[in-house]
Structure formats: C-alpha cells, structure tokens
C-alpha positions in Angstrom: 39.9 12.5 21.9 39.1 14.7 18.6 40.2 11.6 16.5 37.7 9.5 18.6 34.8 11.3 18.1 35.6 11.9 14.7 35.5 8.0 14.2 32.3 7.9 16.2 30.6 10.6 13.6 32.0 8.6 11.0 30.6 5.6 12.0 27.2 7.3 12.6 27.0 8.5 9.0 27.8 5.5 7.9 25.1 3.8 9.5 22.4 6.3 9.0 23.4 6.3 5.4 23.2 2.5 5.3 19.6 2.5 7.5 18.4 5.4 5.0 18.8 3.0 2.0 17.4 -0.2 3.4 14.4 2.2 4.2 14.2 3.8 0.8 14.8 0.2 -0.9 11.3 -0.4 -0.9 9.7 3.1 -2.2 12.6 2.5 -4.9 10.3 -0.7 -5.9 7.5 0.6 -5.5 8.4 3.5 -7.9 9.8 0.7 -10.5 6.5 -1.4 -10.4 4.3 1.7 -10.5 6.0 2.7 -14.0 5.6 -0.8 -15.2 2.0 -0.8 -14.2 1.2 2.8 -15.7 3.1 1.0 -19.0 0.6 -1.9 -18.6 -2.4 -0.7 -20.3 -4.2 -3.5 -18.7 -4.3 -1.8 -15.6 -6.8 0.7 -16.6 -9.7 -1.7 -17.7 -10.1 -5.2 -18.0 -10.9 -5.4 -21.5 -8.1 -3.4 -22.3 -4.9 -5.4 -22.6 -3.3 -4.8 -26.2 -2.7 -8.6 -26.5 -6.0 -9.2 -26.1 -7.1 -7.7 -29.2 -9.3 -9.6 -31.5 -7.1 -11.0 -34.5 -6.3 -8.3 -37.3 -5.8 -10.6 -39.8 -8.9 -12.4 -39.7 -10.8 -9.1 -39.5 -8.6 -8.1 -42.6 -10.0 -11.0 -44.2 -13.6 -10.7 -43.8 -13.2 -7.2 -45.1 -14.3 -5.9 -41.3 -11.6 -4.1 -40.2 -13.5 -0.8 -39.5 -16.1 -2.6 -37.0 -13.3 -4.7 -35.5 -11.4 -1.6 -34.6 -14.6 0.0 -33.5 -15.6 -3.0 -31.5 -12.3 -4.4 -30.3 -12.9 -2.5 -26.8 -15.9 -1.3 -24.8 -16.5 2.2 -25.7 -15.7 2.9 -22.0 -12.0 1.2 -21.8 -9.6 3.7 -21.1 -6.0 4.2 -23.5 -3.2 5.8 -22.4 -2.0 9.2 -24.9 0.9 6.8 -25.9 -1.5 3.7 -26.9 -4.1 6.2 -28.4 -1.6 7.9 -30.9 -0.6 4.1 -32.1 -4.0 2.8 -32.0 -5.7 5.9 -33.6 -3.3 7.1 -35.4 -3.4 10.9 -33.9 -1.1 13.2 -32.7 -0.7 15.2 -29.6 -2.3 18.0 -31.3 -5.4 16.2 -31.9 -5.8 15.0 -28.5 -5.5 18.3 -26.8 -9.2 18.7 -27.2 -10.2 15.2 -26.3 -11.3 15.1 -22.4 -8.5 12.6 -20.2 -8.6 11.2 -17.1 -4.9 11.0 -14.9 -3.8 7.9 -13.6 -0.5 7.7 -11.6 2.1 9.8 -11.1 4.9 11.1 -8.4 8.0 11.3 -6.6 10.4 9.7 -9.1 8.2 8.7 -11.7 7.0 12.1 -13.2 3.8 13.0 -14.4 0.6 11.1 -14.5 -0.6 9.5 -17.5 -3.3 10.9 -19.7 -6.0 8.2 -20.3 -8.8 8.9 -22.8 -12.2 7.1 -23.5 -12.1 4.5 -26.5 -15.3 6.0 -27.5 -13.7 9.4 -27.7 -11.0 8.7 -29.7 -13.0 6.8 -31.8 -15.0 9.8 -32.6 -11.4 11.8 -33.1 -9.7 9.7 -35.6 -13.4 9.4 -37.7 -13.4 13.2 -37.8 -9.5 13.6 -39.0 -9.6 10.9 -41.3 -13.2 9.8 -42.3 -14.2 6.2 -42.5 -12.5 5.0 -45.6 -9.3 7.2 -43.9 -9.2 5.0 -41.2 -9.9 1.7 -43.3 -6.8 2.2 -45.5 -4.8 3.2 -42.0 -5.5 -0.3 -40.6 -4.7 -2.3 -44.1 -1.4 -0.7 -44.2 -0.8 -1.6 -40.5 -2.1 -4.9 -40.8 0.8 -5.7 -43.5 3.5 -3.8 -41.6 2.8 -6.4 -39.0 2.3 -9.5 -41.4 6.2 -8.6 -42.5 7.2 -8.4 -38.9 5.9 -11.6 -38.1 7.8 -13.0 -41.0 10.9 -11.4 -39.7 10.3 -11.8 -36.2 10.0 -15.6 -37.5 13.1 -15.5 -39.8 15.2 -14.1 -36.9 13.9 -16.5 -34.6 14.8 -19.6 -37.0 18.5 -18.2 -37.3 19.1 -17.9 -33.6 17.9 -21.5 -33.8 21.1 -22.4 -36.0 23.2 -20.2 -33.9 22.7 -22.3 -31.1 23.0 -25.6 -32.7 26.5 -23.9 -34.1 27.5 -22.8 -30.6 27.0 -26.2 -29.4 28.6 -28.2 -31.9 31.7 -25.9 -31.4 31.7 -26.0 -28.0 31.5 -30.0 -28.9 34.5 -30.0 -31.3 37.9 -30.8 -31.1 40.7 -28.6 -30.1 41.9 -27.6 -33.0 38.2 -25.8 -34.0 37.9 -23.7 -31.1 41.6 -22.6 -32.0 40.8 -21.8 -35.3 37.6 -20.1 -34.0 39.8 -18.2 -31.5 41.7 -16.6 -34.5 38.3 -14.7 -35.9 38.1 -11.1 -35.8 34.8 -11.6 -33.5 36.7 -13.9 -30.7 39.8 -12.6 -30.6 41.3 -11.7 -27.5 41.8 -8.0 -28.4 38.1 -7.7 -29.4 36.9 -9.0 -25.9 38.9 -6.2 -24.2 38.2 -4.2 -26.8 34.5 -4.6 -26.0 34.7 -4.6 -22.1 36.5 -1.2 -22.6 33.1 -0.1 -24.8 31.0 -1.0 -22.1 32.9 0.9 -19.6 32.6 4.2 -21.7 28.9 3.8 -22.9 28.4 3.6 -19.2 29.8 6.7 -18.4 28.5 8.7 -21.5 24.8 6.8 -19.9 25.6 8.5 -16.6 26.8 12.0 -18.4 23.3 12.4 -20.1 21.4 11.4 -16.4 19.5 14.4 -15.6 16.1 16.4 -14.7 12.8 17.3 -16.6 11.0 20.3 -15.6 8.7 18.5 -13.3 11.9 17.2 -11.3 11.7 13.3 -12.4 14.6 12.0 -13.8 14.8 12.8 -17.6 15.1 9.6 -20.1 18.5 9.3 -21.4 19.9 9.2 -24.6 23.8 8.3 -25.7 25.0 7.9 -29.5 28.3 6.2 -30.8 29.4 6.1 -34.4 31.8 4.2 -36.3 30.4 0.5 -34.5 30.5 -2.8 -36.6 28.2 -5.3 -37.0 30.7 -7.6 -34.7 31.0 -4.7 -32.5 26.9 -4.7 -32.2 27.0 -8.4 -32.6 29.4 -8.8 -29.5 27.4 -6.0 -27.1 24.2 -7.9 -26.6 25.6 -11.2 -26.7 26.1 -13.0 -29.7 29.4 -12.6 -30.9 29.7 -15.1 -33.8 26.5 -13.7 -35.2 28.7 -11.5 -37.7 26.0 -11.0 -40.3 23.1 -10.5 -37.7 20.9 -13.1 -39.1 19.7 -13.6 -35.8 18.3 -9.7 -35.1 14.6 -8.3 -36.3 15.3 -5.8 -38.8 12.8 -2.9 -38.7 13.6 0.1 -41.6 16.9 0.3 -41.4 17.5 -0.1 -37.9 18.2 -3.4 -35.5 16.6 -2.6 -32.0 16.8 -4.9 -28.9 15.7 -4.6 -25.6 18.8 -5.9 -23.5 19.5 -6.0 -19.7 21.6 -3.0 -18.8 23.8 -4.7 -16.2 24.5 -6.7 -19.0 25.1 -4.6 -21.4 26.9 -2.0 -19.4 29.3 -5.2 -18.2 28.8 -4.3 -14.2 26.8 -5.0 -11.4 23.0 -3.4 -10.8 25.0 -0.9 -7.4 27.1 0.7 -9.8 24.6 2.0 -12.8 23.8 4.7 -9.8 24.5 8.9 -10.0 24.7 10.6 -7.1 23.2 14.1 -7.7 25.2 15.9 -4.5 23.0 19.5 -5.0 19.9 18.2 -5.5 20.2 15.2 -2.3 19.0 12.9 -4.8 20.6 9.4 -6.7 19.2 8.0 -9.8 19.7 4.2 -11.0 19.3 3.4 -14.5 16.4 1.4 -15.1 16.9 -2.5 -15.4 16.6 -2.7 -19.1 17.8 -0.3 -22.4 17.3 0.1 -25.5 19.9 -0.7 -28.0 19.1 0.6 -31.7 21.8 -0.4 -34.5 21.8 1.4 -38.1 24.3 -0.8 -40.1 24.1 1.4 -43.3 25.7 4.6 -41.4 27.2 2.2 -38.1 25.8 4.0 -35.7 24.7 3.0 -32.4 22.2 4.5 -30.0 21.1 3.3 -26.6 18.4 4.9 -24.2 16.8 4.5 -21.1 14.8 5.6 -18.1 16.2 6.6 -14.8 14.8 5.9 -11.4 15.1 8.6 -8.4 15.4 8.2 -4.5 16.0 10.6 -2.1 19.6 10.7 0.0 19.0 13.4 2.4 18.3 11.8 5.3 22.0 10.9 5.9 23.4 14.5 5.4 21.8 15.9 8.0 23.9 14.0 10.7 27.2 15.0 9.2 
C-alpha cells in the first residue's frame, strides 16, 4: 500500500509539473517578446526607427550634418537610454538630470527602460559639446560607419567565395575529399575537440547565470583563453575559413551573434538551469554574442537569460 501511494504521489507531482510548465510556457514567450519589443525602439514612436534615420552620408556630402542630426527625429520622439548615449554622445552621468519616462519592466524581464525626449537629448548634447563639438563627433562617426560598411562588403564577398569553394569541394572527387579530411580544420580529432569544447562552454555559461539586485536574471559572460582561429571558425560554423576572411573585424575583435543551441551543440531544452532555493528556472536566451581576439587568442561569449517560476509543482510534494 505504501508503495502504491508513493507511485501515485510521484505521478501527481510529475503531472502537476508538466501542467505548470505548459501554463508558464506562454508567459515565458511573452516575456521574451516584451524584451524584444523593448530593444526595438520603433515601438516607442513610429518615427523612431534606427533603420529609418535619414542618410547620414548624403548629409555629410552637403555639409548639413548638424541640421540632419537635429531634424532626423521629431522633438517629441522617445529614445532609450542606450540609444541616447550612442546617438547623442552622452554618458550615464549626463542623463542623470534629464527627465525620462519608464517603459516596460516586470517579472523575469528586469527594471523598465528609461526613455528620453529627442528634444531634451539634443539640448543636453549641445550644452556639453557645443555645436562644433557635435559636428566633429558626427563626422568621426560617419567615417567609422563607412569603414564598417567596407569591412562588411569584404566579408560578404569572402563568404560567397567560401560557399563556392565548399560546394565545389562537395562535388569533387573522393581523393579531394580525403585530402581535405587530413587538414587540421576537418580532422576527426578536431571534430571531437569542438564537441567537447561546446559542452564545456555550456557548463561555464550555466555556472555564470544568476540574479541582479532587482531579482531579474543577470547577463552572463564567459572567457576562454588559448582559442585558435581554426577553433573559433569551427565554433561558429565555418571550419574551412581558418583565416577568418568571411568575418567582420571591429577593432581588435571579431564579433558574431550566434544561435545559442547551435553554439553549445545541444537542444534548447538543455539550455536551462534550476535555482531550487529561489523556486525559479532560467533559460539561456536564443542568441549569444561571440567575440574573438586573435592577437591574444581570447574567446568571450555573453548572453542573457529568461526566467519563469517553478514553485507551483513543489506545493504538491
């Protein structure tokens, strides 16, 4: 009888847990969508879309950089704090005395996003840098963006060449395939090494997951030394590009946004960590930022986590 009662209780606990997970799946999805909405500043105002900002290169050619910068948004458009620092050349201290409106926030998402009026940010920036200072910063930014576009075009051309070479290799003779298999980027030992590395990276990522002071999941980051170019290329799915020609280099780093499940070599269901004391579970976000510095052979991976409660099923134990 005791054994039967234990089996029934275990089955009830399992059913309750599955039911709760189904109910919270939609909440988890809504939390993720809200996070995406907060990062998309077009939701603050229809005119405030980063991709719809007027052509800065054309403004630079006509010498109207300052007027273009002032008039690219309506004065009553809202701008997030992250965008404010980037587009108006301000710091957190500069924004401390600027009036803002909180938007979003909640359980598993974190505090609300601070949003500022375009008009107030323009005045604050001009007060700090002066008109001439703002123009210099705008000119410098235009040069950086032009260089970035050139690097992206070169990387895109390299990716097309790499794809052509890969397709040709796939259709080649068996002898060519055997020769390719002997290289260090495609050998059996390196393939197993990459698999083990992915497992180790996932373990490190979970160890670095935790909470902010507000109770929201904290952003996590891991750093791994001694990573070769070939290993980095293999991690992000381009094992034949050992010279990293198809990647865009920004300063001393190569940086890629990558699918978390693919990077860690596992299913999405495995990207979770239970915090039993807090009665919550955290999921690694669907995308992670991968950064590699070839001069020092340092690899860093960072991302965020989503959280949902797991308390209900424990109440039936």
